[in-house]
N, C-alpha and C positions, 0 to 999 in steps of 0.2 A: 221656397227658400228666398229670404230677403237679403238686404244689404248687411244686416247683422250677421248672417251666416258667412257671407264673404269676408266680413271683418274678422270673424272668429277663425276662419281658415287661414287668413294671412297672419293673424296673431300666433296661432299654433305653429305655423311655419317658422316664424321668428324664434320661438322657443326651441323648436326641434333643431334648427340649424345652428343655433347658439351652442346647444349641447354637443352636436356633431363636431363643431369647431373646437370645443374644449377637449374632446377625445383625441382629435388630430394633434392638438397642442401637447397633450400628454405623451403621445407617441414620439413626437419630435423632441420633447425635452428628455426622453429616456432612450434616445438613440444609442447612447454609449453605456447604458445600465446593464450590467451582466445579469442574465437570467430573465430580463424583461420580455414579455410576450406582447406583440402588437395587438391592439384592440381595434375593433371596427364597429360602426353603428349599423344595425340592421333596421331599415325603415319599412313600414307597411301602411296601407291606407286605413284611416279611421273608419269605424263602423258607419255605413251609409244611413241616411235618413230618407223618408218618403215625402215627396212634395208633389201635390196634384197627381198622386198615383204613380209617380216615377221615383225610383231610388236614386238619390244623388249623394255624392261623396261629401264627407265633412272634413277633409284635409288629410294630414299625415300624422303618424305617431311613431315612436321608437318601440320596436318589438323587443330589442335586446341590445346590450353593449357586449359584444362577443369577444372573448379572448381567443386569438388564433393559436391553437394548441393541438399537438399530436401526442396522444397518450402513449401510443406504441413507441414513438421516437423517444419519449421521456424514459420509458422502461429500458430501451436499448442503451441510452446514455448512462443510466444508473448501473446497469449490468457491466457496461464497458468500463465505467469508473471503478467498479469493484475489482475487475481484472487488472486494470492499470495500477490501482493502488497496491495490489499484491505484487505485481511484477516490478514496479518502481522500487519498492523497499528491498526486494530480493536482489535486484541489480545493484542498488546502492551499497548494500552490506557486502556482497561478494566482491565488489571492486575495492572495498576497504581491506578485505582479506588477501587479495591477490598479491600485494607487495611483499607479504611475509614469505611467499614461495617464489619470489622472483630471483632465479638463479643467474640471470643474465646481468642485471644491473649491480648485483652484489654477491659476495660469497656467502651462501646460506647454508642450510642444513645439509644439502646434498654435497656441497663442496667440502664441508667439514668431515663428513663420513669418508669421502675419498681420501682426504689428507690423513685421516687416522689410519687407514689400512696401508697407505703409502709409507707412513712412518715405520710400520712393522716391516715392510719390504726393505726400507733403508737399514733397519736394525739387523735384518738377516745378512746384510752385506758386511756388517761389522758388529757381531753379537756382543762384544765386550766394551764397545764404545759408549762412554758416559753421555756424550752429546746426543747420540742417536737414542739412547734410553730416555733422556730427558725430553727429547722431541716427541717420543711416544706418549709420555704423560701430558705434555703440553697440548698436543693435538686431541688427546682424549678429553681434556678439560674444555677445549674450544667446542668440541662436538656436544658435550653435555650442556654447555651454555646455549648452544643453538637449539637443542631439543627443548630446553626450558623457555627459550625465547618464543619458539613456535607455540608451545603449550600455553604460555601466558597470553600471547596475542589472541589465540582462539578462545581461551577462557574469558578474557576481557571482552571480546566481541559478544560472547554469550551473555555476559553480565550486562552489557550495554543494551542488548535486546530486552532482557528481563526488566531493566530499569525503565525502558520506554513504554511498557505495558500500562502502568498506572496513569501516565500522561494521556495516552490514547483512550483509555477507558473513561477518564474524566471528560474528554471531548465527546465521546459517544453519549454520556449522560446529558451533557449540555445540548446536544443535537436532538435527542429524543424528547427532552423536556420542551425545547423550542417548537418542535413539530406539534406536540400535544397542545401547546399554547396557541399556535396558529390555527389548529383545528377548532379550538374553542372560539376564537375570534371570527373565523370564517362562518361557522355555524350560526353564531349570534347575528352576524351581519346579514346573511342570506335569509334568516327567518323573517326579518323586517324588510325583505326585498331590496336590500342594499347591494352594492357592487363590490365583490371581494376579489376581483381579478388580480390586483397587485399583491394581495395577501396569498393568493394561490401560487403566484410566481415565486414569492419568498419561500413558501412551503416546498415547492418543487426543488428549489436550490438547496434547502436544508436536507431533503431526502437524498439528493445527489451527493452532498458532502458526507452524509451518513454511509451511503453505499461505498464510498472510497475507504471507509474505516472497517466495514464489516459487510459480509454478504447478506443482502436483504431482498425481500419481496414486498409489494405494497398493493393495496386495493382501495378504491374510493367508494365511500358509502353514500346512500341516498341523501343524507343530511349535509353533504359537502365535506365531511371529515374523511381522513385517509388513515387506514390501519397499516402498520408496518410490522413485519415479522422477520425472524431469522430461523435457520434450521440448526438443530443440534441433536445428534443421535436419532435421526429420523423423525423428530418432533418439530412442529412449528411453534416457535416461542414469540409471543406478542411483545414487540418493543414499544409500539404505540397502538392503543385501542381507544379510538375516539379522542377524548380529552385526557386519558390516562397514559402515563409513561412508565416504562420499566425502569428499575433502578439497578445499576451495576456497582460492584465494589471489588476490591482486590485485597489479597492477604498473602503475605510471604509464608511459604511452606518450608519449615526448617529441615524436614526430612529430605525432600527433593531439591532443596535450595533453589526453588523456583517460585515465582509469583503466580498464584491461582486467581481465576476470575469467577465471581459469583454474580447471580442476578435474582431479582424478584420480578416476575412477569407483570406487564401492564395490567392494572385493574385487579391485582391479586394481593391477598394478605398472607399468602403461604410463606413458610420459611425460605430463606435464600437457598439457591441451588448452584452447583458448580457448572460452568460452561466452558467449552473450548471453541471459540469463534472460528469460523471457516471463511476464507476469502477476505479481500481487502487488506489494508495495512496491518491490522492486528493479526489476521490469519497468517500473513507472511512472516511477521515477527515470531509467532509461536512456532511455525515450521522451521525457521532458521535456528531458533533457540533450542528446540527439542530434537530436531532430526538432522538438518543439513550440516551445521557446524559440528555437532557431536560426532557425526559420521566421519568428518575429516579428522577430528581429534582422536577418534578410536584408531584410525590407521596410523597416526603418528605414534600413539602409545604402543601399538602392536610392533611397530618398527623398533622403537626404543627397547622394548622388552626382549624381542627376539635377538637383536644385535648384542645386548648385554648378556643374554643367556648363552649364546653361541660362543662369544669371546670368553666368558667365564669358564665354560666347559673345557675349551681348548687350553686356556691359561693354567688351569688346575692340573693339566697333564704334563706341564713343563717344570723346569728348575731354574732358579735365579742364580746370580753370581755368588750368593752365600751358600750354595748347594742345598737350598731348601726348596721343597715342592711348592710350586706356584699356587697361590690361593685364588679367591675370587677377585677379579680385576675391577668389577663394578658391583655396586649395590643397587638393586632395583626392586620396585614393588612387584611381588610375585603373585598378586591376585589374578583370578581368571574370570572375565577377561581383564587384561592389564589396564585398568581404567586410569591409572595415575603414573604410569611408567615414565613418561616423558618428563614429568615434574620431579619424580622421586629418584631418578638415576643420579648416582654419585660415584666418584672415583675413590676406590679403596686403597690404591697403591700410591704412596707419596715418595718413597725412596727409589731412585732409579735402579739401585742394585737389586730391588725386589721384582723387577720385570723378568718374567720367566721366558727367556729366549731359547734355552737349551731343552733337549728332550731327556736329559739324564744328569745326575750329579757328577761333579768333578770334571766337567768338560766345558770350561768357560767360553771356548771358541765355537761351540756347537750352536747352530742356528735353526735347527729343525723345527722347534716349536714356534719361533718367530715367523718362519716361513709358512707354517701351517695356519697361523692366525692371519697372515697377509692373504693367504689363498681363500679365506672365508669371503673376501670381497667378491670373488668370482664364482662362489658356490651358490646353488639354488637353495638358499636357507629360508626364504620366506614361503611357507606352505609347500616347500619342495618344488616350487615352480619358477621362482624368480630370485634374483640376487637382491641385496639391500638397495643398490643403486637403481635397479629396474623397478623395484617396488615404490621407491620414493618418486622416481620419474613418472610412474603411472599416476600417483597421487597428484603431482604437480600438473600433469596433462589434464587430469580430470577437473581440477579446480579451474584451470585456464579455459577448458571447454565450457564449464558451468558459467563462468564469467561472461564469455563471449555469447553463449546462448541466451543468458538472461538479458544482456544488453540488446540483442537482436529482437527478442520477444517484446521488450519494453518499447523499442522503436516502432514495432508493428502496432502495439497498443496505441501509441501516440498518434500514428497515422490514421488508425481507425477512429479514434476519438475526434481527431481533427475533421474527418469526413462527416461524422455524426453532427458535430457542431456546425459545420457548413450547411448540412441539410436543415438543421433547426433554424439557422439564421435565414435561410432562403424561405422558410415557411412562416416562422414566428418572429423573425427579426424585423426591425424597422428600416424601411427604405425611404430616405429623405425625398427622393424624386417622386415616389408614389404618394407620400404624405403631402408634399407641396401641391401635387395635382388635386388631391382630395380637398386640401384647404381652399384652393381657388374655386373648386366646384361648389363647396358649401358657402363660400363668400358670395358667389353669384346668386346662389339660391336664397341666401339671407337678404340680399339686395332686392331680389324679385318679390320675396314675401313682404318686405318693407314697402315696396311700390304698390303691392296689392292692398295693404292696409291704408296707404296714403290715398289711393284711388277710391277705395270704398268710403273713406272719410269724406272725400270731396263730393262723391255722389250723394252721400247722406246729407251733406250741407245743402246741396241743390234741392233735394227732396224736401227738406225742412223749410227752405226758403219758399218753395212753391206752395207749401201749405199755409203760409202766413198771409 
């Protein structure tokens, strides 16, 4: 091995430590870049050569520029993001519903039901009083308005969730398309031995964002691409397959009055099929739209129907000031189940004299029927187990508990996600102290390699001079 070999070793050191410095510089520049994974240079000795029968090294070379990355931690973050996306939307919507049932800050449906039956109690004290009779009609109308307010508020919330589906589906389309595009770029770059670390970081962030929208699983292929899929009816549906992306679409169903979601799997030319996504923001929206809020609404409708039915039955047994038998006091949707009772309930009596307070004709001072209707407030009229007030209070308590539980679960999700992000930062994040230490080490190595080149050059000059 001659001076030329020493010169080449020093020159290779200059090149290698220049690249190493560039990698450190990239890390430092991206210290605040979300989703960036720290890169490190792995060095190894160059293949040795034989000189006078002895193997001698030929310098240093870069074996790889490695992305510091934990695939298990990435999966945990995606799964946690799916759960957080679901619970965040649930907590947000339930908090929007809660004020509708807030009986402390304002007089709501519960107070109006109580006032309605109290007005019958007041009428029983003065059966022929026109003021008391008018109060019965007024409180009845207030109660009807409250039923409609609750019904409209819940129905509007359902409509808002339905309207949010196309927007979120468009975002899913954008994400799966971008992931497929990144797959293509990564595969092309790595085929020619290029470095695709930054593109891999970008793809990981896209997968994480997709996981917040819909429950997914993903696997990396040998060619550097990542396949992404979701589950529906026990089947795995390809969202991204290599460089192909699934296509989602939405269509309003006039029968159910709901927006349905359709898809064509990645890499398929089959006709589109319907899907009900599970998990993530979209899964939460669908659950709220189709199950949670309709469940509350069904209980409000049941309360409106039963109250109107019981009052009608008792009012028809009485007589008014005109000695006429009492008719139906309310008009209400009589379908089973009473899906629209809270919205359809109306007051059929407009003349105070038509309020049937007596239990027989010709006895204007009789209060028996007014008293019977007033007593309905304390009777177990809801499924023969609870009163109207208890039934409504149970609903309010259930909603309050659901709101509180959803908020607590979301807080726990955030704490877990914060812990996972901290773990990722400790492993893959950039530490300025560590990078500056590496920078100083590579700088000194570069200086030493330069000194080696300079020394080898001087020695070569001396050798040439001796030959002249």
